[in-house]
C-alpha positions as CSV (number, residue, x, y, z in Angstrom):
1,M,27.9,61.0,11.2
2,K,29.2,59.3,14.4
3,F,25.9,59.9,15.9
4,R,24.0,58.4,13.0
5,T,26.4,55.5,12.8
6,A,25.8,54.9,16.5
7,I,22.0,54.9,16.1
8,A,22.3,52.6,13.1
9,L,24.4,50.2,15.2
10,A,22.1,50.3,18.0
11,L,19.1,49.4,15.8
12,T,21.0,46.6,14.1
13,G,21.9,45.1,17.6
14,A,18.3,45.4,18.7
15,A,17.2,43.5,15.4
16,L,19.6,40.6,16.5
17,I,18.1,40.1,19.9
18,P,16.0,36.9,20.0
19,A,12.2,37.4,20.4
20,V,11.2,36.4,23.9
21,S,7.9,34.5,24.5
22,R,5.8,36.2,27.1
23,A,3.6,34.3,29.3
24,E,0.1,35.7,30.4
25,S,0.4,37.8,33.6
26,T,-2.3,39.1,36.1
27,Y,-2.3,40.5,39.5
28,G,-4.5,40.6,42.6
29,Y,-4.6,43.6,44.8
30,N,-6.4,44.7,48.0
31,T,-5.6,48.2,49.7
32,A,-7.0,46.9,53.0
33,G,-4.2,44.2,53.1
34,T,-6.9,41.6,54.1
35,G,-8.9,38.8,52.4
36,T,-7.8,36.7,49.6
37,V,-6.2,37.9,46.4
38,T,-5.4,35.6,43.4
39,A,-3.4,36.1,40.2
40,T,-3.7,33.5,37.4
41,A,-1.6,32.8,34.5
42,R,-2.0,30.4,31.8
43,L,0.4,28.2,29.7
44,N,-0.8,26.5,26.4
45,L,0.3,22.8,26.0
46,S,0.8,21.4,22.4
47,V,1.8,17.9,21.4
48,T,2.7,17.2,17.8
49,V,2.7,13.3,16.8
50,A,4.3,12.5,13.5
51,K,2.0,10.8,11.0
52,L,3.4,7.4,9.8
53,I,2.1,4.6,7.5
54,L,3.7,1.2,6.7
55,L,2.8,-1.4,4.2
56,R,4.4,-4.8,3.3
57,V,3.2,-7.3,0.8
58,G,5.3,-10.5,0.7
59,T,9.0,-10.2,1.4
60,A,10.4,-7.2,3.4
61,G,12.8,-4.7,1.9
62,G,13.1,-3.9,-1.6
63,T,12.5,-7.1,-3.2
64,V,9.4,-7.3,-5.4
65,D,7.8,-10.8,-5.1
66,T,6.4,-12.7,-8.1
67,A,3.1,-14.7,-8.1
68,A,3.7,-17.1,-10.9
69,W,1.5,-19.7,-12.5
70,T,2.1,-22.2,-15.2
71,V,-0.7,-23.6,-17.4
72,G,0.0,-27.0,-18.4
73,A,-1.6,-29.2,-21.1
74,S,-3.1,-32.7,-21.1
75,I,-3.6,-34.6,-24.4
76,P,-6.5,-37.0,-24.7
77,A,-7.8,-39.8,-24.9
78,T,-5.4,-41.3,-22.4
79,P,-4.4,-38.2,-20.3
80,T,-0.8,-37.5,-21.5
81,V,1.2,-34.7,-20.0
82,P,3.5,-33.5,-22.6
83,V,7.3,-33.3,-22.1
84,N,9.8,-30.8,-23.8
85,G,10.7,-32.0,-27.2
86,N,9.7,-32.5,-30.8
87,N,8.0,-35.2,-32.9
88,T,7.0,-37.2,-29.9
89,A,4.5,-40.0,-30.5
90,V,1.1,-39.6,-28.7
91,N,-2.2,-41.6,-28.5
92,W,-4.3,-38.4,-29.4
93,N,-8.0,-39.1,-30.2
94,G,-8.7,-35.7,-31.9
95,A,-10.4,-34.1,-28.9
96,V,-9.5,-30.7,-27.7
97,P,-6.6,-30.8,-25.1
98,T,-7.3,-29.6,-21.6
99,F,-5.3,-27.1,-19.6
100,A,-4.9,-26.8,-15.9
101,V,-3.5,-23.9,-13.8
102,S,-1.0,-24.5,-11.2
103,G,-1.6,-23.9,-7.6
104,N,-2.7,-20.6,-5.7
105,Q,-0.1,-18.2,-4.6
106,T,-0.2,-16.9,-1.0
107,F,1.7,-13.9,0.5
108,T,1.9,-12.4,4.0
109,V,0.8,-8.7,4.2
110,Y,1.0,-6.0,7.0
111,A,-0.1,-2.5,7.3
112,W,0.1,0.0,10.2
113,T,-0.8,3.8,10.6
114,N,-1.5,6.2,13.3
115,S,-3.5,8.4,10.8
116,T,-7.3,8.9,11.9
117,T,-8.2,6.8,8.8
118,G,-6.0,4.2,6.9
119,T,-7.0,2.9,3.4
120,I,-5.5,0.6,0.8
121,N,-6.2,0.4,-2.9
122,C,-4.6,-1.2,-5.8
123,A,-3.9,-0.6,-9.5
124,V,-2.9,-3.0,-12.3
125,G,-0.5,-1.8,-15.0
126,T,-0.5,-2.7,-18.6
127,W,-0.1,-6.4,-19.5
128,T,2.9,-7.4,-21.5
129,V,1.5,-10.1,-23.9
130,P,2.8,-12.4,-26.6
131,A,2.9,-10.9,-30.1
132,G,-0.2,-11.7,-32.0
133,A,-2.2,-12.9,-28.8
134,G,-5.1,-10.8,-29.6
135,V,-8.0,-10.9,-27.0
136,N,-7.2,-14.5,-26.1
137,V,-5.4,-13.3,-22.9
138,P,-6.0,-13.4,-19.2
139,T,-7.9,-10.5,-17.7
140,N,-7.4,-8.7,-14.2
141,A,-10.7,-10.3,-13.1
142,N,-9.3,-13.7,-13.7
143,F,-7.2,-13.1,-10.6
144,A,-9.3,-13.7,-7.6
145,V,-7.9,-12.7,-4.1
146,T,-8.9,-14.1,-0.8
147,A,-7.8,-12.4,2.4
148,T,-7.6,-13.8,5.8
149,G,-6.7,-11.8,9.0
150,T,-7.2,-8.0,9.5
151,L,-5.9,-6.5,6.5
152,P,-8.5,-6.8,3.8
153,H,-7.6,-7.0,0.0
154,P,-8.9,-4.0,-1.8
155,G,-11.3,-6.0,-4.0
156,A,-12.4,-9.6,-4.6
157,N,-10.2,-9.6,-7.6
158,L,-7.7,-7.5,-9.4
159,G,-10.4,-6.1,-11.8
160,A,-12.3,-4.7,-8.9
161,C,-9.8,-2.6,-7.0
162,A,-11.4,-0.3,-4.6
163,S,-10.3,1.8,-1.5
164,T,-10.7,-0.3,1.6
165,A,-10.3,0.8,5.1
166,F,-8.1,-0.8,7.8
167,P,-7.8,0.0,11.4
168,S,-5.5,2.6,12.9
169,N,-2.9,2.3,15.7
170,T,-2.9,-1.4,15.3
171,V,-1.0,-3.8,13.1
172,A,-3.3,-5.2,10.5
173,T,-2.0,-8.4,9.1
174,G,-3.0,-11.6,7.4
175,T,-2.5,-13.5,4.1
176,W,-3.7,-12.6,0.6
177,Q,-4.1,-15.7,-1.6
178,Y,-4.2,-15.3,-5.3
179,A,-6.0,-17.8,-7.7
180,L,-5.9,-17.8,-11.4
181,G,-9.2,-18.6,-13.1
182,G,-10.7,-17.8,-16.5
183,T,-10.5,-20.2,-19.4
184,P,-6.8,-21.0,-20.1
185,A,-7.7,-23.2,-22.8
186,S,-8.7,-20.1,-24.8
187,W,-5.4,-18.1,-24.2
188,A,-2.8,-17.8,-26.7
189,A,0.5,-19.6,-25.8
190,G,3.3,-17.2,-24.3
191,V,4.4,-15.4,-21.2
192,Y,2.1,-12.7,-19.8
193,S,3.4,-10.2,-17.2
194,N,2.2,-7.3,-15.1
195,T,2.7,-5.5,-11.8
196,V,-0.1,-4.7,-9.3
197,T,0.7,-1.6,-7.1
198,Y,-0.7,-1.4,-3.6
199,T,-1.1,1.9,-2.1
200,A,-1.7,2.6,1.6
201,T,-3.0,6.1,2.4
202,G,-3.2,7.8,5.9
203,L,-6.0,10.5,6.1
């Protein structure tokens, strides 16, 4: 029993000895003791670089910026911009009011990756619309986006999102300007909201 125990302990101890990496070994030999002899040994080199991708649209950190527009009315004949209130007198000639959209919204954008190929895409969620609005609502295609700089917007408008490449190992940056088009005079009154999600991918 003592003999078996000793063998078991020896085997256990051997199992605990860490494996030793062995390098290549060769030799050169000449029995005459003259001339040149050589021995070579090779060592493999390996460098692993972590893959990283960064994306920023608008404000840095966890804040989600909002591109906001107002669609204001003007009452003909004499252009009259309404003010909040009720029962306000106006010189209306019976023509259809006109509606104008507030100015464009511009945001600074950045992206960086050391992946072989970096791409960016966008996806628009489901719109929250006023009750009873029906089909008289803004569409994704109404939001045109103009890009300047080295980071392209993935599509000419939010209804045309498509995977778009940007350069690797250099900061791609610029501005994205959002313009609301469409026919606001046909939209039902109310507040419309949605979220567009941009995804940068390193391949």
